[in-house]
C-alpha positions as a printed NumPy array, in Angstrom:
array([[ 14.714,   9.802, -12.787],
       [ 16.219,   6.964, -14.775],
       [ 14.65 ,   3.599, -13.998],
       [ 18.068,   2.252, -12.937],
       [ 18.251,   4.906, -10.221],
       [ 14.66 ,   4.14 ,  -9.211],
       [ 15.44 ,   0.399,  -9.004],
       [ 18.41 ,   1.157,  -6.766],
       [ 16.305,   3.336,  -4.448],
       [ 13.506,   0.785,  -4.1  ],
       [ 15.989,  -2.129,  -3.818],
       [ 14.537,  -3.986,  -6.791],
       [ 16.132,  -5.703,  -9.785],
       [ 16.118,  -3.315, -12.726],
       [ 14.791,  -5.983, -15.083],
       [ 11.836,  -6.577, -12.726],
       [ 11.092,  -2.85 , -12.53 ],
       [ 11.233,  -2.524, -16.345],
       [  8.756,  -5.402, -16.616],
       [  6.436,  -3.642, -14.133],
       [  6.684,  -0.373, -16.094],
       [  5.885,  -2.237, -19.325],
       [  2.697,  -3.454, -17.629],
       [  1.796,   0.062, -16.404],
       [  2.286,   1.429, -19.941],
       [  0.067,  -1.273, -21.471],
       [ -2.726,  -0.295, -19.052],
       [ -2.271,   3.456, -19.614],
       [ -2.294,   3.105, -23.401],
       [ -5.669,   1.371, -23.234],
       [ -7.199,   4.719, -22.219],
       [ -7.408,   7.247, -25.066],
       [ -7.366,  10.138, -22.567],
       [ -3.956,   9.153, -21.185],
       [ -0.44 ,   9.25 , -22.658],
       [  2.116,   6.814, -21.306],
       [  5.015,   9.154, -22.171],
       [  3.664,  11.589, -19.579],
       [  4.787,   8.932, -17.088],
       [  7.545,   6.856, -18.693],
       [  9.825,   7.566, -21.667],
       [ 11.609,   4.553, -23.158],
       [ 15.378,   4.812, -23.434],
       [ 18.474,   2.599, -23.528],
       [ 21.779,   2.303, -21.74 ],
       [ 25.004,   0.426, -22.423],
       [ 26.353,  -2.122, -19.991],
       [ 30.049,  -2.688, -19.362],
       [ 30.047,  -5.27 , -22.127],
       [ 28.901,  -2.633, -24.617],
       [ 25.523,  -4.303, -25.059],
       [ 22.463,  -2.018, -25.011],
       [ 19.544,  -2.622, -22.663],
       [ 16.14 ,  -1.016, -22.295],
       [ 15.443,   1.442, -19.509],
       [ 12.974,   4.255, -18.844],
       [ 13.14 ,   7.917, -17.918],
       [ 10.505,   8.299, -15.182],
       [  8.71 ,  11.62 , -14.872],
       [  7.438,  12.878, -11.541],
       [  4.064,  11.291, -12.318],
       [  5.806,   8.039, -13.197],
       [  7.65 ,   8.05 ,  -9.871],
       [  4.353,   8.676,  -8.077],
       [  2.816,   5.683,  -9.843],
       [  5.715,   3.424,  -8.804],
       [  5.559,   4.713,  -5.216],
       [  1.801,   4.131,  -5.019],
       [  2.38 ,   0.436,  -5.762],
       [  4.591,   0.127,  -2.7  ],
       [  3.859,   0.052,   1.015],
       [  5.884,   0.215,   4.202],
       [  9.356,   1.646,   4.756],
       [ 10.677,   1.294,   1.184],
       [  7.64 ,   3.016,  -0.315],
       [  7.841,   5.863,   2.171],
       [ 11.581,   6.365,   1.705],
       [ 11.311,   6.38 ,  -2.095],
       [  8.375,   8.825,  -1.947],
       [ 10.414,  11.163,   0.257],
       [ 13.435,  10.87 ,  -2.069],
       [ 11.684,  11.682,  -5.348],
       [  9.551,  14.454,  -3.787],
       [ 12.698,  16.118,  -2.476],
       [ 14.547,  15.62 ,  -5.766],
       [ 11.824,  17.075,  -7.99 ],
       [ 11.189,  19.988,  -5.637],
       [ 14.9  ,  20.844,  -5.733],
       [ 14.836,  20.685,  -9.54 ],
       [ 11.779,  22.963,  -9.72 ],
       [ 13.309,  25.437,  -7.298],
       [ 16.537,  25.524,  -9.308],
       [ 14.582,  26.169, -12.529],
       [ 12.689,  29.035, -10.907],
       [ 15.902,  30.596,  -9.626],
       [ 17.496,  30.304, -13.089],
       [ 14.55 ,  32.103, -14.685],
       [ 14.69 ,  34.861, -12.075],
       [ 18.429,  35.354, -12.572],
       [ 17.852,  36.255, -16.213],
       [ 15.045,  38.701, -15.391],
       [ 17.007,  41.914, -14.88 ],
       [ 14.665,  44.734, -13.819],
       [ 14.9  ,  47.887, -15.929],
       [ 13.36 ,  50.24 , -13.38 ],
       [ 12.192,  50.505,  -9.786],
       [  8.661,  49.29 , -10.565],
       [  9.994,  46.159, -12.282],
       [ 12.306,  45.516,  -9.327],
       [  9.337,  45.65 ,  -6.945],
       [  7.33 ,  43.368,  -9.206],
       [ 10.214,  40.873,  -9.41 ],
       [ 10.606,  40.878,  -5.622],
       [  6.884,  40.277,  -5.21 ],
       [  6.966,  37.427,  -7.744],
       [  9.906,  35.864,  -5.915],
       [  8.079,  36.071,  -2.581],
       [  4.988,  34.506,  -4.172],
       [  7.068,  31.672,  -5.663],
       [  8.693,  31.023,  -2.283],
       [  5.298,  30.819,  -0.579],
       [  4.01 ,  28.51 ,  -3.296],
       [  7.02 ,  26.208,  -2.928],
       [  6.638,  26.191,   0.852],
       [  2.957,  25.22 ,   0.504],
       [  3.84 ,  22.459,  -1.974],
       [  6.465,  21.084,   0.405],
       [  3.953,  21.018,   3.281],
       [  1.391,  19.205,   1.115],
       [  4.014,  16.645,   0.054],
       [  5.108,  16.197,   3.678],
       [  1.515,  15.377,   4.601],
       [  1.268,  12.898,   1.718],
       [  4.417,  11.155,   2.947],
       [  3.072,  11.069,   6.504],
       [ -0.191,   9.574,   5.234],
       [  1.607,   7.019,   3.062],
       [  3.121,   4.888,   5.841],
       [ -0.149,   3.584,   7.326],
       [ -1.47 ,   2.64 ,   3.874],
       [ -1.593,  -1.106,   4.578],
       [ -4.518,  -3.276,   3.536],
       [ -6.149,  -6.054,   5.534],
       [ -4.238,  -8.769,   3.687],
       [ -0.921,  -7.125,   4.683],
       [ -2.14 ,  -7.1  ,   8.283],
       [ -2.866, -10.83 ,   8.18 ],
       [  0.47 , -11.746,   6.6  ],
       [  2.464,  -9.663,   9.099],
       [  0.961, -11.323,  12.196],
       [  1.805, -14.648,  13.852],
       [ -0.846, -14.703,  16.611],
       [ -3.968, -16.83 ,  16.82 ],
       [ -7.254, -14.926,  17.03 ],
       [-10.8  , -15.684,  18.111],
       [-13.744, -15.698,  15.742],
       [-15.007, -12.594,  17.594],
       [-11.82 , -10.682,  16.69 ],
       [-12.046, -11.734,  13.025],
       [-15.739, -10.844,  12.811],
       [-15.046,  -7.376,  14.234],
       [-12.621,  -6.714,  11.351],
       [-15.589,  -7.004,   8.965],
       [-18.156,  -5.191,  11.106],
       [-20.219,  -8.327,  11.724],
       [-20.991, -10.377,  14.841],
       [-19.265, -13.6  ,  15.823],
       [-22.653, -15.346,  15.568],
       [-23.03 , -14.236,  11.952],
       [-19.5  , -15.316,  11.023],
       [-20.003, -18.715,  12.662],
       [-23.269, -19.067,  10.732],
       [-21.498, -18.26 ,   7.444],
       [-18.77 , -20.816,   8.182],
       [-21.464, -23.393,   8.947],
       [-23.329, -22.571,   5.716],
       [-20.074, -22.952,   3.785],
       [-19.632, -26.355,   5.469],
       [-16.37 , -25.287,   7.049],
       [-17.378, -26.051,  10.639],
       [-20.082, -27.68 ,  12.76 ],
       [-20.905, -27.76 ,  16.463],
       [-19.936, -30.727,  18.596],
       [-20.544, -30.618,  22.373],
       [-21.06 , -26.861,  22.206],
       [-17.728, -26.281,  20.424],
       [-17.21 , -25.373,  16.769],
       [-15.252, -28.135,  15.022],
       [-13.937, -28.069,  11.448],
       [-15.199, -30.595,   8.953],
       [-12.675, -33.352,   8.29 ],
       [-11.525, -31.986,   4.9  ],
       [-10.378, -28.766,   6.627],
       [ -8.872, -30.298,   9.781],
       [ -5.308, -30.837,   8.571],
       [ -4.811, -27.447,   6.905],
       [ -3.493, -25.642,   9.967],
       [ -6.463, -23.267,  10.117],
       [ -7.225, -23.573,  13.861],
       [ -5.732, -24.279,  17.275],
       [ -7.766, -25.335,  20.311],
       [ -7.05 , -23.853,  23.746],
       [ -8.292, -25.083,  27.113],
       [ -9.79 , -22.34 ,  29.281],
       [-10.968, -22.452,  32.894],
       [-14.633, -21.623,  33.476],
       [-17.116, -21.632,  36.358],
       [-20.437, -23.348,  35.761],
       [-23.749, -21.748,  36.759],
       [-23.823, -24.038,  39.803],
       [-20.499, -22.587,  40.96 ],
       [-18.431, -25.629,  40.063],
       [-15.1  , -25.06 ,  38.248],
       [-14.654, -26.714,  34.863],
       [-12.624, -26.496,  31.669],
       [-13.794, -25.79 ,  28.129],
       [-12.158, -26.029,  24.734],
       [-11.966, -22.796,  22.712],
       [-11.207, -22.812,  18.982],
       [ -8.875, -20.063,  17.797],
       [ -7.906, -19.306,  14.199],
       [ -4.325, -19.163,  12.942],
       [ -3.295, -16.483,  10.433],
       [ -3.526, -19.141,   7.709],
       [ -7.102, -19.779,   8.786],
       [ -7.767, -16.059,   8.972],
       [ -6.598, -15.715,   5.361],
       [ -8.896, -18.583,   4.378],
       [-11.856, -16.787,   6.009],
       [-10.83 , -13.521,   4.319],
       [-10.962, -15.13 ,   0.873],
       [-14.237, -16.875,   1.683],
       [-15.913, -13.631,   2.854],
       [-14.642, -11.667,  -0.147],
       [-16.396, -14.166,  -2.427],
       [-19.592, -13.256,  -0.575],
       [-18.903,  -9.551,  -1.069],
       [-18.04 ,  -8.962,   2.599],
       [-15.008,  -6.645,   2.726],
       [-12.759,  -5.853,   5.698],
       [-13.502,  -2.445,   7.209],
       [ -9.928,  -1.17 ,   6.771],
       [-10.055,  -1.988,   3.04 ],
       [-13.388,  -0.161,   2.692],
       [-11.835,   2.933,   4.319],
       [ -9.072,   3.001,   1.658],
       [-11.49 ,   2.857,  -1.287]])
């Protein structure tokens, strides 16, 4: 596929895609066991003005590399498109080869029929494998994507669960990092973090041990605060469980 067609399918500026491919090639060429032209072949095209611009011919492996850098609907749709396109091309090539194989006798005719049946089964299996890959591609979202896509506030217990640790341990880490301290049995941010939009306090109704009703303040974290905690924990080597699963 030409990179201009790829850019159109992924709804990206062609110049931006070419810059990305240049980066991929620079990384590939740093490994002596890899050849960048197995993925991308540099070419040119002429614009309406007659001026020539750089583009790339993307092999199937190149398309896979581009698709693997994408998530969500666009990534899934492009994966489905190039898988279908390349499978159609392979099937057409196989049929062309078979058309020129004229059997000379009955035994050759049987052999050709058997080869054709085997090719059909192979193609069917490949299509099923690719269909599974496409189905598996959609949920491939990391923890950072999850944070950025949400607007809700969350409790420290919910955040801690995302990392497989207890709320007590997370609160201890935040205290050690001098992010928060306890005041009247409630966790309060230190002054230099107060105006960053990291938390929101809710009032909840409680019943004391003596049976008397009362209210208590509960600190909840915004998604901005959740991102702050995510970066802080990563520096300590504590990774979100869903990111560990993808490794």
